C-alpha positions in Angstrom: -12.7 -4.0 14.2 -10.2 -2.1 12.0 -11.3 0.0 8.9 -8.9 1.0 6.2 -9.3 4.0 3.7 -7.0 4.2 0.9 -6.4 7.5 -1.1 -4.0 9.0 -3.6 -4.5 6.9 -6.6 -4.9 8.3 -10.1 -3.6 8.6 -13.5 0.1 9.6 -14.1 2.5 9.4 -17.0 5.3 7.1 -17.0 8.3 8.3 -15.1 6.0 10.2 -12.8 5.2 9.8 -8.9 2.2 9.1 -6.8 1.9 8.8 -3.0 -0.8 6.5 -1.7 -2.1 6.8 1.9 -4.0 4.4 4.0 -5.7 5.5 7.1 -6.7 3.0 9.8 -9.4 3.4 12.3 -11.1 1.4 14.8 -9.1 -1.0 17.1 -5.8 0.1 15.7 -3.8 -1.1 18.7 -4.5 -4.7 17.3 -2.4 -3.9 14.0 1.0 -5.5 13.8 2.0 -4.7 10.2 0.7 -2.8 7.5 1.3 -3.2 3.9 0.4 -2.5 0.2 -0.5 -5.0 -2.4 -1.4 -4.8 -6.0 -3.6 -6.5 -8.3 -3.3 -5.9 -12.1 -6.1 -7.3 -14.4 -5.7 -11.0 -15.0 -3.1 -11.4 -12.5 -3.0 -12.4 -8.7 -2.7 -9.9 -6.0 0.9 -9.5 -5.0 2.9 -8.0 -2.2 4.3 -4.5 -2.8 5.8 -3.6 0.6 5.1 -3.9 4.2 6.0 -2.3 7.4 5.8 -3.5 11.0 4.8 -1.1 13.9 8.5 -0.9 14.8 9.3 0.3 11.3 10.9 -2.7 9.6 10.2 -2.9 6.0 10.0 -5.5 3.3 9.7 -5.0 -0.5 9.0 -6.9 -3.5 12.4 -7.3 -5.1 11.2 -5.8 -8.3 10.1 -2.6 -6.8 13.1 -1.8 -4.4 14.6 1.5 -5.1 11.4 3.0 -6.8 8.9 2.4 -4.0 9.0 3.5 -0.3 6.7 2.5 2.4 6.5 4.5 5.6 4.2 4.8 8.6 3.0 7.4 11.0 1.8 5.5 14.0 0.4 8.6 15.7 -2.0 8.9 12.7 -2.5 5.3 12.1 -1.5 6.0 8.5 0.8 4.2 6.1 2.1 5.7 2.9 3.5 4.4 -0.2 5.7 6.6 -2.3 5.9 5.5 -5.8 8.6 6.9 -8.1 9.7 6.4 -11.7 6.4 4.7 -12.4 6.0 2.3 -15.3 2.9 1.3 -17.3 3.3 -2.2 -15.8 2.7 -0.6 -12.3 -0.9 -0.1 -13.5 -3.1 -2.0 -10.8 -5.4 -1.6 -8.0 -3.5 -1.0 -4.9 -4.8 -2.4 -1.6 -3.9 -1.6 1.8 -3.7 -4.4 4.3 -3.4 -4.5 8.1 -2.1 -7.7 9.9 -3.8 -8.0 13.1 -2.8 -9.4 16.4 -6.0 -11.5 16.5 -8.2 -12.6 13.5 -7.9 -12.5 9.8 -6.2 -9.5 8.3 -8.2 -6.6 7.1 -8.3 -4.9 3.5 -9.0 -1.6 2.2 -11.3 -1.1 -0.8 -8.4 -0.4 -3.2 -7.3 2.6 -5.2 -6.7 2.6 -9.0 -3.2 3.5 -10.1 -2.8 3.9 -13.9 0.3 4.8 -15.5 0.1 5.9 -19.1 3.2 5.4 -21.5 
């Protein structure tokens, strides 16, 4: 089993920055890609960014240039650097691990609130 623990969320003013972290534990060798999703109130969960074990990245088009995903394989940790935050970035951010076998795993989520 893989467990994911997110950290780094909080309240920030518009234009500010936050860095989210997601630490994976357990059978981490089964992880292919890791990613961040977000869900705002009343909206569907959407992909923010993902990164493969080899470092290939994928971003939501609307977030390119402001958000950066990175991965530290030795620590089984993935990061999301969020810059120039906007109120519409307010959401619960979830870490996801795509596994070699079985359904993907989700973290518990971390709240990001951007005030105007």
